[in-house]
N, C-alpha and C positions, 0 to 999 in steps of 0.2 A: 435490708432496709425495712423499716416499720411504717405502716400506713395507718392513719386514723380511720376507724370504721364508720362509714356513713350509711344510713338506711338507704337501700337501693331506690325506693320510691321518691325520697326527698332529693337524692342526687339527680335522678332522671329529670325531675321537674325543674330543678335549677338549671341544668344544662339546656333544656329546651328554651328557657328564657333568654339565654345569652349566646348560644352557639347555633349557627345555621346547620341544617342537616348535613350538607356537604362537608363543612368544617369538622363536624363531629366524627365523620368517617375517614377524614384525611389522615395520612401517615407519611413518614419520610420515604423518599426513594432510596433504593439500594445504592451503596457506595461503589458497587461494581456491576457490570452488565452480565456477568456470569461466565466469563471465559475460563476454560479449564487451565490454561497455562498462565494467564495473567489476571488473577482474581480482582486486582485493584483497577484494571483498565475499564474505561467506560463507566456508565452509571445507569441505574434503573429508574423507571417511573415516567420517562418522557422521551420524545423524539425531537430532534432538531431538523427542520426543513431547509433553513438558510442561515448562513453566517455573513454578516456585513462587518468587515474589519477596516477600521480607519486608523492608520498607524503613522508614526513619525519616528525616524531612526537617525541617530547621529553616529556615523562610523568611528569618529575619533574617540568617543567615550563608551561606545556599545550601549548607549541608552535608548531603549525602546519605549515609547509612550503609545498607548492605544485606547480606543473605545470599540468594544465588540458588541454588536447587536445580534442576538440569537432569536430566531423565530421558532418557537417550540410548541409542541402539543403534549399535554399530560396524558399518560396512559392509565393513570389512577388519580384519585383525589390526593393531592400532594400538600403536606404541611411543610415539607422541606425537601430540597433536592441538591445534588452535588454537581459540580463541574470539575473537570481535570485541568489544573492550572498551577504554575509555580511562581509567577511574578507577583509583586506587591499590588494588591487591589485597594483602591481608594473609595470606590462607591459602587453599589449595585442597585439597580432599579428593576422591579418586576411590574409590568403593566403600568409603568409611569410612577409608581410609588417606591420610595426608598425601602430597601430590604435589609435585614440583618445578615451579616455574613461572618464566617469564621473559617479557619484552616485546620486541617487534620491530616495525619499520614504524610506521605511524601509529596502529594500533589492534589489533595482534595480541597476544593473550595465549597464549603457548605453554606447554602443560601436559604434563608427563612423569609418568605415573602410576607408582606403585611396582611394579605388575605390568602388562604390556601388556594391552590390551583385546582380547578375542577377537571375531572376526567373528560377527555375528548374536546376540551376547549383550548383554543390557541392562546399563547401568552408570549409577550415580548420581554426578553431579558437583556439588560444593558449593563455591561461591566466596564468600568474605567480603571486603568492600571498603568504601571510604569515599572521599569527595572532593567537590569543588565542581564540578558539571557545567558551569557557565558558564566555568570556566577551561580546559576541555578543548577544543582546536581542532584541526581537520584542514585544513591549507592556509588557516588564518585563518578557518575557517568553523565554525559551531556549530549543532547541532540543538536545543539547549536555550535557551529564552528565559526570562530572569528577568522577573518582573512586579512591580508595586509591593507585592504581598502574597504572592508565592510564585514558582513556576516552572512551565514547560510543556515537555514533550517531544513534539514533533510535527514530522516532516520526511519528505521522500522524496528519494532512495531509501534513505537511512540515517538512523536515529534512535536505535536501541537502544543503540549503543555509549556513549551519554552517560548511560545510567541502569541498564543491566543487561548482563551478558555473554551472548552469544548466537551462534548460527550465523545471521548477519545477511543473509539473502537469501530472497526469496519461495519459492524451491524447497524450503525446509525450514520448513514450517508446524508449529505446535504449539498445544495448549490452554494457557491461562494462569490462574493464581491470583495476584492482585496484592494484597498486604496492606501498607497504608501508615499509619504512625503520624505524626501531625502535632499541633502545639499546639492545645489547645482553642480553638474559634472559627474554626479554619481547616478547610477541607474538602479531600479528595483524591478526584479523579475519574479513573476508568480505564474500560476496556472492559467490556462485558457487564452482568451483574446484580450489584447490591450485595447481598452475602450477609449481612453483619452490620456493625454499627457499635457500638463500645464505648468508654467513657471511663475513664481511670484516671490519677490523679496529675498532672493537668494536660495530659494527652495524649489524643487520640482516634484510634482505629484503624479504618480503613475496609478491608473485605475484598471485593474484586471478583473475579468469575469469568467468563471467556470460554470457553465449553465447546465451541466448534467450532474447527477448525484455523484458525490466524491467522498471517499473515506478521509478522515481527518489526517491520518499519517501520510496521505498522498497529497496533501496541501503543502506547498513549498514556498519559501521566500529566499531570494538571493539578492543581496545589496552589495554593490561594488562598482568597479569601472570595467565595462565589457565592450568588446567588439560584437556587434549584433548583425546577423544576416537575416534577410526575410525572403520568402518565396511562396509559391502556391503549388499544390498538387494539381494533377490533371483535372480533378473534380472540383477544384477551387478552394480546398482547405488551406488556411493560412499556416505557414511554417515560420517559426521564429527560433533561431539558435543564438546562443550567447556564449562568449569565451572571455575569461579574464584576460586582461592585457599583459599579464606577467606570468604566463604559463611556461616561459622559457623553452627548453628543447622539446617539450611535449606539445607545443602549440600546433605545429604542422600536422602531426599525426591525429590530434584531436579533431581538427577541422576536416581532415581527409576521411574521418569516420563519421562524425555527427552530420556532416553535410549530405550524407547519403540517406538521411532520415526519410525524406519523401519517397525515394526509390524503394526503400525497405518496407515502408508502410503500404505502398501500393501493392507490393508483392504479397504482404501478409493479408491484405484484403482478399486475395485469391484463395488463401488457405483458411482464414477465420471468418470471412464475411465482411460487410461494410464496417469501416472504421467508426467507433461508437461516439466520438467526441467532436468538439467544435474547433480544435486546433491541434497542431503538431509542433514538435521541436525538441530541443534539448539544451542543456547548459553545462559548461565546464568551468567551475570556479577554482581559484588557486587555494586548494585545501590539501592537507598532508595525508588524508585518508586514501584507502584503496578501493572502496566499494562503489557501486552504482545503485541507483534506486529508480523505480518506475513511477516517480511522481507524475500525477495524472496530466496528460497532454504535453508535459515538458520534463522528460527524465533528467535526473542528476547524474553526472559522470565525474568521478575523481580523475585528476590528470594522470595518476599512476596507471589507470587502465590503458593508457596510450604510450607507456614508457618504452615499449618494444616496437613501436610503429603503429600503423593504422590498425584498428580493431573493430571491424564492421560487425563481428559476431556479438559483441556486447550491445551494440545498437539493436541488433535483431532481438536479443534477449529482452531488453527493456521495452521495446515497442510491442513485442508479443504480449507483455504484461498488460498493455492497454485493454486487451480483450480478456486475458486470463489473469485476473488479479485486481484490475481496476474496474472494468465494467462488471465482471462477475467476481465478487470478492469473497474472501473466506467468511464462513459463518462463525467459526471459532479458529483461533490460531493453530490448533492441532490439524486443521485442514489445509496446511500450507502446501501440500502436494498439488492441490488444484491450481495453485499459482506457479510453483517452481518447476514441477515436472514438465509442464507444457511449455514454459519459457525455455528450458533447456532443450526440449524436443524441437522447438522452432529453430534452434541453432543447427540441429542435425538436418532438418528439412532444408535450411539455407545451404548447407554443405552439399546436400543432394542436388539442389538446383544449380549450384556453382560447379558441379562435377568434381568435387573434392572428397568424395566418399559418401555413400548412401547412408540413410538412417540405420539400415540393417547392419552395414559394415561397422558403423560407429557403435551400435549397440553390442555387437559381438566383441569389438575391441575393449569397450568399457567393461563388459562382462568378464573377459578373459584376463584383464589387467590385474584383477584382484583375486588372490587365492581364497578358497573356501574359509580358511581360518582367519582371514582379515576381519577386524572388527567392523569394517564397512558393512558387512552383510548382517550385522546384528541390529542395525538401525532400521526402524520401521517407517518408511516414507509416509504412510497413511496416518501415523501418530508418533512422530519421532521424539516427542518430549521437548520441553522448553529449552533444555541445554543443547539439543541437537536440531533445533528448528531449521538452521541453515547448514546442516551437515551435507557433505558431498553426496551422501546416499539419497537425500531428498531430490537431488538434481539428477545424478546419473542412474541410480537404481530406479528412481521415479520415471526417468525417460525410457529406460529399458522396459518398464512396465507398459508404457504407451506403445512401444514397438511390439511387445508381446500381444497387445490388443490388436494392433494392425495385422500381425501375422495370423491371428485367430479369426478375424472377421473379413479380411480382404480390404483392398484399397477403396473400393466404391463406398462401402458402408462406413469405413474408417474416416474418410475425408468428409462424408456427410455429417458425421458426429462432430468433427473438429469445427465445422462451420455452423452447425445448428445449435450447439450448446451455448455459445455466447449470444446468440439471437434469442433463444428461449429464456435465458436467465439475465438478459441485459439489465444493467444498473441494479442488480440484486446481490444476494449472497447465496453461498452454497456449501454443502458438506461434501466430503469425498463420496459418501453413500448416494448422494443425489446424482453425481456423475455416473456412478456405476449403474444406477437404475435407468438413467437416460441412455447409456450405451446399450443396455439390454433391450430397451424399447426399440431403438433404431436398428440394431443388428438382428433382433428377434432371436437372440441366443442367450443362454444362461452364462453369465460372466462372473458371478460372485466368487467362485473358487479361484479364477485367474487373478482377480484383484486381491483376494485374501492371501494368496501365495506371494505375490510381488510387493504388496504394500503393508501387510500386517504380520507376516511370518518370518521370524529371525532365521538366518541361515541363507546359504546360496542355493537358489532353486535351479532346476534344469531350465534351459532356454530353448524352446522349440523353434524350428525353422519356419519360414513363411508357408502359408497354406499352398502357395503356388510352386514351392520348391519341388525338385524332382523326387520321385519315390525313393525312399531309403536315405534321404538327406539326414545328416547326423544331428542329434540333439546335443548342444554344448553342455558338458558336465565337468570338463577338466579345465585346469588353469592354463592350458596351452593357448597361446594367442593365435589369431588368424595370421595368414602368411605375410600380409603387408599392413603397416599402420596407415590408416586413412590420412590423406594429405591435410585435412582440416583438423586433425586431432589436437595438435599442439596449439593451434589458434583457439580452439574451444577450451582446452585445458587452461589457457592463459586467463580465461574469465572465471575460473573456479572461485576466485575471491570476490566475485561480483556482489555478493551480499554478505561479505565478511564484516558486518557492521561494527562489531565491538573490538 
């Protein structure tokens, strides 16, 4: 490209006449937030503090119409910024003025405000849009599932782009108001607490509020015909569970599992500390998928999770994520162990509590079940790579790592760490290294090598016995299994597809 040469002094003088100082220094925000695994996820240059989504959905046609209002703060002087979104946009306003917009890549909405946004100044962004979410695909993949009576948005690591514009990465959490208008006789389920429900001219509007910081992939929307149950925990937290009316043979097992949500959450409070959000619950829509997801305050469960009967273990897993994954979220998707290792370990602790096998017995069985040459041992839970983000090693080897920590430092300090970490990091983000340093601080022991061995070193490491074991207790190094399979092993193994999203 060739540029006409202009004398610097003349150029500077002309710019001063027409461009404010902030505008002259403004530049575009990055099209990605900087994630190692997903460079296009999220965006740079701003933070969102609140999403107000006002939606209307017609189940018969899959048409979603919406107005999204985002409260943002620029982290730099911004001439342009991106949102992640895939539906057709009709208008964008920034601070009340119409803004130019264009699309690029798979899901980038590029917005150029009439005036550049100033660093550290709040701005309001309003996006009007409409479209059929099921028709939007990225590499042939969709986070939106149509059901016989509606639709569901629930996926990981990306789900928001199918139903609202956002800064779609866990590093930018926000509070949410989600207002959904649906035909009478149809319900709309989202996160948090149902603030109100009103009907007018054949349509019913549901207003939901999630009042604690929430990652965008943890925002969920389910529209259809549900049986809804409500209750409260002993401390007064509202519980709302929803079940599609056409779950068939899985209906009873789904209810027998999800209706234990309050009981499981109260037990988890004893392990992880006070529940961090304003509501509890879960929902089971009629979808063909097999995964479950820790959508904040209201986990999503596929009916297939209950095809072999009640599955309390999957409820334990997803509710454990409310502390490890939702309140404390990944800083980068490579830090997925901070989510999944602890959610799997919570299932082992539930087994221990139920008398169906201790966490040590489960760790030994998981360890011995796979010979040293198994590719399982080549996956590094602390940085598994995008193709192995939900590999079984992140769960089982990741949970063995946690048991190895318990064996190294003893129960008193171990459970102090489990409870203290979600409190210290509440509503924030963390790297694997942050947890390692926290564990070292609380235990007053050097632990870097232990975590290096279990989370970052390919190969099958030796598995030491608990510190309280009798002198001479063996270190597990052979593929020989312990004498008896823990009673809970098959139940837990049945949840191995819990995050088999693709």
